[in-house]
Structure formats: structure tokens, C-alpha cells
C-alpha positions as CSV (number, residue, x, y, z in Angstrom):
1,M,-41.8,28.3,-9.7
2,N,-42.3,29.8,-6.2
3,K,-41.2,28.4,-2.9
4,S,-44.6,26.8,-2.1
5,D,-44.6,24.9,-5.4
6,V,-41.1,23.5,-4.5
7,F,-42.2,22.6,-1.0
8,L,-45.3,20.9,-2.3
9,A,-43.3,18.9,-4.9
10,A,-40.8,17.9,-2.3
11,S,-43.6,16.8,0.1
12,L,-45.3,14.7,-2.5
13,G,-42.0,13.1,-3.4
14,C,-41.4,12.3,0.2
15,L,-44.9,10.7,0.5
16,A,-44.2,8.6,-2.6
17,L,-40.9,7.4,-1.0
18,A,-42.8,6.7,2.2
19,A,-45.4,4.6,0.3
20,A,-42.6,2.7,-1.4
21,A,-41.0,2.1,2.0
22,F,-44.2,0.8,3.4
23,A,-44.8,-1.5,0.4
24,A,-41.2,-2.8,0.3
25,P,-39.3,-2.1,3.5
26,Q,-36.6,-4.6,2.5
27,A,-35.5,-2.1,-0.1
28,F,-34.0,0.0,2.6
29,R,-30.5,-0.9,3.8
30,G,-29.8,-2.0,7.3
31,N,-32.1,-3.8,9.7
32,N,-34.3,-0.8,10.4
33,A,-37.3,-2.1,8.4
34,K,-39.5,-1.9,11.5
35,E,-38.6,1.7,12.2
36,V,-39.1,2.6,8.5
37,A,-42.6,1.0,8.6
38,Q,-43.5,2.9,11.8
39,C,-42.2,6.2,10.3
40,T,-44.1,5.6,7.1
41,R,-47.3,5.1,9.1
42,L,-46.6,8.2,11.2
43,I,-45.9,10.4,8.1
44,K,-49.0,9.0,6.3
45,T,-51.2,9.7,9.4
46,F,-50.1,13.3,9.7
47,S,-50.5,13.8,5.9
48,D,-54.0,12.2,5.8
49,T,-55.4,14.0,8.8
50,G,-53.7,17.3,8.1
51,D,-53.2,17.6,11.9
52,W,-49.5,18.5,12.3
53,P,-47.9,18.6,15.7
54,D,-46.6,21.9,17.1
55,A,-42.9,22.6,16.6
56,G,-40.9,21.4,19.6
57,A,-43.5,18.9,20.7
58,P,-42.4,15.3,21.1
59,E,-44.6,14.2,18.2
60,Y,-42.9,16.8,16.0
61,I,-39.4,15.7,17.0
62,R,-40.4,12.1,16.1
63,Y,-41.9,13.3,12.8
64,D,-38.8,15.2,12.0
65,K,-36.6,12.2,12.6
66,C,-38.9,10.0,10.5
67,Y,-38.9,12.6,7.7
68,Y,-35.1,12.4,7.5
69,L,-35.1,8.6,7.8
70,I,-37.5,8.2,4.9
71,C,-36.7,11.2,2.7
72,G,-33.0,11.6,3.4
73,G,-31.3,14.9,3.7
74,T,-29.2,16.4,6.4
75,E,-30.9,16.6,9.8
76,T,-30.5,20.0,11.5
77,E,-29.0,20.3,14.9
78,A,-31.2,21.8,17.7
């Protein structure tokens, strides 16, 4: 399995989690259901259109934060 296969599998898994969060935001702990729903829509929009923001752009920073909110992991420091 090469790196692109792993990335694709991780991306599809993240989209599945985003869809679950959109369908049942109450499943996420805390009272961030509104933020989870907004992030889910943002990730889905970028995925559906294929129009990804440039690295460093405000939209990319928002996408990055949403990715870590929905998919988990350790957010990198800038």
C-alpha cells in the first residue's frame, strides 16, 4: 500500500465521520454541536467541489481546524 492509498483511505474515513457528525451531532461530547455541524458542511463543500483553499489562506486555516475537530489527531503548531 503506497502513501496515496493511505491518504485516500484516511480522507474517506474522515468524510464518513463528518457525515456521522452531521447526521447526529449530539454524539459528540461538549456543547460544540453547532461548530461540528458548520465544520461538517465546510469539509463536505470542499470535498464535493474539489476546490481546496491555498495553504495559509484563512479558509485553509478554518478547514485545518475543522479537520482536527471532526477527525481528531494532533493539530500541528504553526
